[in-house]
C-alpha positions as CSV (number, residue, x, y, z in Angstrom):
1,M,20.5,3.6,-2.1
2,S,20.4,7.1,-0.6
3,R,19.1,10.2,-1.4
4,R,19.1,13.1,0.4
5,A,16.5,15.5,-0.2
6,A,16.2,19.3,1.0
7,D,15.8,20.2,4.3
8,P,12.5,20.4,5.7
9,L,10.3,22.7,7.8
10,P,10.6,22.3,11.7
11,P,7.8,19.8,12.2
12,P,4.7,21.8,13.0
13,G,2.6,19.7,16.1
14,R,-0.7,18.7,15.7
15,V,-2.3,19.9,12.3
16,P,-6.0,19.3,11.8
17,V,-6.6,17.4,8.0
18,A,-9.6,16.5,6.6
19,G,-9.3,13.4,8.0
20,G,-8.7,14.3,11.7
21,I,-5.2,15.5,13.4
22,A,-1.8,14.8,12.0
23,E,1.3,14.6,13.5
24,L,4.6,14.2,12.4
25,L,6.9,12.2,15.3
26,G,10.6,12.1,14.6
27,D,12.0,8.6,14.4
28,A,14.3,8.1,17.6
29,D,16.2,5.2,16.0
30,R,16.5,6.8,13.1
31,D,18.1,10.5,12.1
32,G,16.1,12.3,9.7
33,A,13.0,9.7,9.9
34,W,9.6,10.5,10.7
35,V,6.5,9.4,11.2
36,L,3.2,10.4,10.2
37,L,0.1,9.7,12.9
38,V,-3.7,10.9,11.2
39,G,-6.4,10.1,14.6
40,G,-3.4,9.3,16.5
41,T,-2.6,5.8,13.8
42,P,0.6,5.7,12.4
43,Q,0.1,5.8,8.7
44,S,3.4,6.3,7.4
45,H,7.1,6.4,7.6
46,V,9.4,8.3,5.8
47,D,13.1,8.2,5.6
48,L,14.1,11.9,4.1
49,A,18.4,10.7,4.4
50,D,17.0,6.9,2.9
51,P,14.1,7.1,1.0
52,A,15.2,3.7,0.1
53,H,14.5,2.4,3.5
54,L,10.7,0.9,4.8
55,E,9.7,0.6,8.0
56,F,6.8,-1.0,8.6
57,E,6.6,-4.8,7.4
58,Y,4.2,-4.7,5.3
59,V,5.1,-1.7,3.7
60,R,8.7,-3.4,2.8
61,R,6.3,-6.1,1.8
62,M,5.0,-4.0,-0.9
63,G,8.2,-2.5,-1.9
64,H,9.1,-6.3,-2.7
65,V,6.4,-6.6,-5.1
66,L,7.4,-3.1,-6.9
67,D,10.7,-4.8,-6.8
68,L,9.9,-7.7,-8.9
69,A,7.6,-5.8,-11.2
70,A,10.1,-5.2,-13.7
71,D,14.1,-5.7,-14.6
72,P,15.8,-4.0,-11.8
73,G,16.1,0.0,-12.3
74,A,13.9,-0.1,-15.0
75,A,11.0,2.6,-14.9
76,L,7.6,1.9,-13.9
77,D,4.2,3.8,-14.6
78,V,2.8,3.4,-11.1
79,L,-0.7,4.6,-9.6
80,H,-0.5,5.2,-5.7
81,L,-4.4,4.7,-4.5
82,G,-3.7,6.5,-1.1
83,G,-0.9,8.5,-0.6
84,G,-0.1,9.4,3.3
85,A,3.6,10.7,3.1
86,L,4.2,9.4,0.1
87,T,6.3,6.7,1.2
88,L,6.3,4.5,-1.7
89,A,6.5,6.9,-4.8
90,R,9.6,8.0,-3.1
91,Y,10.6,4.2,-3.2
92,V,10.0,3.9,-6.4
93,A,11.5,7.2,-7.5
94,V,15.1,6.3,-5.9
95,T,15.0,2.5,-7.1
96,R,13.6,3.3,-10.5
97,P,14.7,6.6,-11.3
98,G,12.7,8.1,-14.2
99,S,9.5,6.9,-13.2
100,R,6.4,8.1,-14.0
101,Q,3.8,8.5,-10.9
102,R,0.5,8.9,-10.0
103,V,-0.9,9.8,-6.6
104,V,-4.6,9.5,-5.4
105,E,-5.1,11.3,-2.5
106,V,-8.1,13.0,-1.3
107,D,-7.2,14.6,1.8
108,E,-5.3,17.7,0.2
109,P,-4.3,19.5,3.2
110,L,-2.9,16.3,4.6
111,T,-0.6,16.6,0.8
112,E,0.0,20.1,1.4
113,L,1.3,19.3,5.2
114,V,3.8,16.5,3.5
115,R,4.7,18.6,0.8
116,A,6.2,20.9,3.3
117,H,7.4,19.4,6.0
118,L,8.8,15.9,3.7
119,P,10.5,17.3,0.8
120,L,10.3,14.5,-2.1
121,P,13.7,13.1,-2.9
122,R,14.9,15.6,-6.3
123,G,13.7,14.4,-9.1
124,A,10.9,12.5,-8.8
125,R,8.3,12.3,-10.9
126,V,5.3,13.0,-8.3
127,R,2.1,13.7,-9.2
128,V,-0.6,14.0,-6.9
129,R,-4.6,14.3,-7.5
130,A,-6.7,15.4,-4.7
131,A,-10.0,13.1,-5.1
132,D,-11.3,9.8,-3.9
133,A,-9.2,6.7,-4.5
134,R,-12.1,4.8,-6.8
135,A,-12.9,8.0,-8.3
136,G,-9.6,8.8,-9.1
137,L,-9.0,4.9,-10.7
138,E,-12.4,5.4,-12.3
139,A,-10.8,8.8,-14.3
140,T,-7.8,6.7,-14.9
141,H,-7.2,5.6,-18.8
142,A,-7.1,2.1,-19.3
143,D,-3.6,0.4,-19.8
144,S,-1.7,3.1,-18.6
145,A,0.0,1.5,-15.4
146,D,2.6,-1.1,-14.9
147,V,1.8,-1.6,-11.2
148,V,-1.3,0.0,-9.2
149,V,-1.3,0.3,-5.3
150,C,-3.9,0.7,-3.1
151,D,-3.2,1.9,0.5
152,V,-5.8,3.6,1.8
153,F,-7.6,4.2,5.2
154,A,-10.5,6.5,6.7
155,G,-9.1,6.5,9.8
156,A,-8.3,3.3,10.6
157,R,-10.3,1.0,8.3
158,T,-10.3,0.7,4.7
159,P,-13.2,2.1,2.9
160,A,-16.2,-0.1,1.5
161,H,-16.2,0.8,-2.2
162,L,-12.6,0.1,-2.2
163,T,-13.1,-4.0,-1.5
164,T,-15.3,-4.5,-4.3
165,I,-15.3,-6.7,-7.6
166,E,-16.5,-3.4,-9.2
167,F,-13.3,-1.9,-8.3
168,A,-10.9,-4.7,-9.0
169,A,-12.5,-4.7,-12.4
170,Q,-11.3,-0.8,-12.5
171,V,-7.8,-1.8,-11.1
172,R,-7.9,-4.7,-13.7
173,R,-8.7,-1.9,-17.0
174,V,-5.9,0.4,-15.8
175,L,-3.5,-1.6,-15.6
176,R,-1.6,-3.1,-18.5
177,P,-0.7,-6.1,-19.9
178,G,1.3,-8.4,-17.2
179,G,0.7,-5.4,-14.8
180,V,0.6,-5.9,-10.7
181,Y,-1.7,-5.1,-8.4
182,A,-0.6,-4.8,-4.5
183,A,-3.4,-3.6,-1.8
184,N,-2.9,-3.3,2.1
185,V,-5.4,-5.5,3.5
186,A,-6.0,-4.8,7.3
187,D,-7.8,-7.6,9.1
188,G,-7.4,-9.8,12.4
189,P,-9.1,-13.4,13.8
190,P,-10.8,-15.2,11.7
191,L,-9.2,-13.0,9.3
192,R,-13.3,-13.0,7.7
193,F,-12.5,-9.7,5.4
194,A,-8.8,-10.5,4.1
195,R,-10.7,-14.4,2.7
196,G,-13.6,-12.1,0.9
197,Q,-10.7,-10.0,-0.4
198,V,-8.7,-12.9,-1.7
199,A,-12.2,-14.4,-3.4
200,T,-12.8,-10.9,-5.1
201,L,-9.4,-10.0,-6.4
202,R,-9.6,-14.4,-7.9
203,A,-13.0,-13.4,-9.6
204,V,-10.9,-10.5,-11.6
205,F,-7.4,-11.7,-11.9
206,D,-5.9,-14.9,-13.1
207,H,-3.1,-15.2,-10.3
208,V,-3.2,-13.7,-6.9
209,C,-1.3,-14.3,-3.7
210,L,-1.2,-13.3,-0.1
211,V,2.2,-12.2,1.9
212,A,1.6,-11.8,6.1
213,E,3.6,-12.9,9.1
214,P,2.7,-16.3,10.1
215,G,0.8,-15.3,13.1
216,T,-1.3,-13.0,11.4
217,F,-2.1,-16.0,9.1
218,R,-3.0,-18.5,11.9
219,G,-5.5,-15.7,13.3
220,R,-3.3,-15.0,16.5
221,R,-3.3,-11.4,15.7
222,F,-4.8,-8.2,14.1
223,G,-2.2,-7.6,11.2
224,N,-1.8,-6.2,7.5
225,L,-1.8,-8.6,5.1
226,V,-0.4,-7.8,1.6
227,A,-2.7,-8.9,-1.6
228,V,-0.7,-9.3,-5.0
229,A,-2.6,-9.8,-8.0
230,S,-2.2,-10.2,-12.1
231,D,-3.3,-11.2,-15.1
232,R,0.2,-12.8,-15.4
233,P,1.8,-15.7,-13.2
234,L,3.3,-13.9,-10.3
235,P,6.8,-14.3,-9.4
236,V,5.7,-16.1,-6.1
237,A,9.7,-17.9,-5.7
238,A,11.5,-14.4,-5.8
239,L,9.2,-12.8,-3.8
240,T,9.2,-16.5,-1.1
241,R,13.2,-15.5,-0.7
242,R,12.6,-11.9,0.3
243,C,10.2,-12.2,2.6
244,A,11.5,-14.9,4.2
245,G,14.7,-12.6,4.5
246,D,12.9,-9.6,6.2
247,P,13.7,-8.5,9.7
248,M,9.9,-9.8,10.4
249,P,9.5,-12.8,8.1
250,A,6.9,-13.3,5.8
251,R,5.0,-16.3,4.3
252,V,3.2,-16.0,0.6
253,V,0.1,-18.0,0.2
254,E,-0.7,-19.2,-3.4
255,G,-2.3,-22.3,-4.9
256,A,-3.9,-25.3,-3.2
257,D,-3.1,-23.4,0.7
258,L,-4.6,-20.0,-0.8
259,D,-7.1,-22.3,-1.8
260,R,-7.8,-23.6,1.5
261,F,-7.1,-20.0,3.0
262,T,-10.3,-18.5,1.3
263,G,-12.6,-21.6,2.0
264,D,-16.1,-20.9,1.1
265,A,-15.7,-16.7,1.2
266,L,-17.6,-15.1,-1.8
267,P,-16.6,-12.4,-3.6
268,V,-17.5,-9.1,-2.3
269,T,-20.0,-6.4,-4.8
270,D,-20.5,-2.9,-4.6
271,A,-24.2,-3.9,-2.6
272,A,-22.4,-6.2,0.3
273,A,-19.2,-4.2,0.4
274,V,-18.2,-3.2,4.4
275,P,-14.9,-1.6,5.6
276,S,-12.5,-3.7,6.7
277,P,-12.4,-4.4,10.7
278,E,-11.7,-1.8,13.1
279,P,-8.5,-2.5,14.8
280,P,-8.4,-3.6,18.5
281,P,-7.4,-0.9,20.9
282,G,-3.9,-0.8,21.6
283,V,-3.1,-2.3,18.5
284,F,-0.7,0.6,17.6
285,A,0.5,1.5,20.6
């Protein structure tokens, strides 16, 4: 589905924001598409001409989760923790018109930059609140979201306070019965952080699966894994088909395979939490 937004302002060059220096770089392969970098790290890709296009592989996998969260085209209430360039909020706005979306993004200057230069699709019902992701989550009413998406980075790392049982319990409180949580988990060999995140979600939710490309699962490279959790059975078969058909196919791991992946990893608590690992040099080159 394609929906053209109003013409954006010209790219501003290097702009100081709360998280560092932000840049908007044009995508040479897609007219009207932009990459947002903060501190030299790619944060978001946006196609203004086609907001349903998801360029980053892990974001496409999150898009699959959103596609399967309800009947096709049905409106959803979505809470996004972490905004960046509002890529997934745009995606939901055009694939599920009428959806009500709230975004919690701590970096207000970044949000202002994005709104000025990467306008939202016409008719999008997206409200952005400038707040820490966990504070914004804790201030959200119980049973108010069909989907919660977490994609938060301080630099290139997920903050420690967004990785714990206490945080996951707040996500479950905000979700309606049958609601779905999707989180970006960045990790590399030996995937110790990702295993701990799976153990943490399993301590709070009845159903959990993990999605990533096979090389990441085998510990060959640093990458983005998508953790999915709910209090109802997840649509694993449909998610597997979608992920297998992507340009960079991914595996969906659940059940006994997820038991083996998790091993003896323990759930993470606020008292023991650490940020996600620092990506190795050159991983975003």
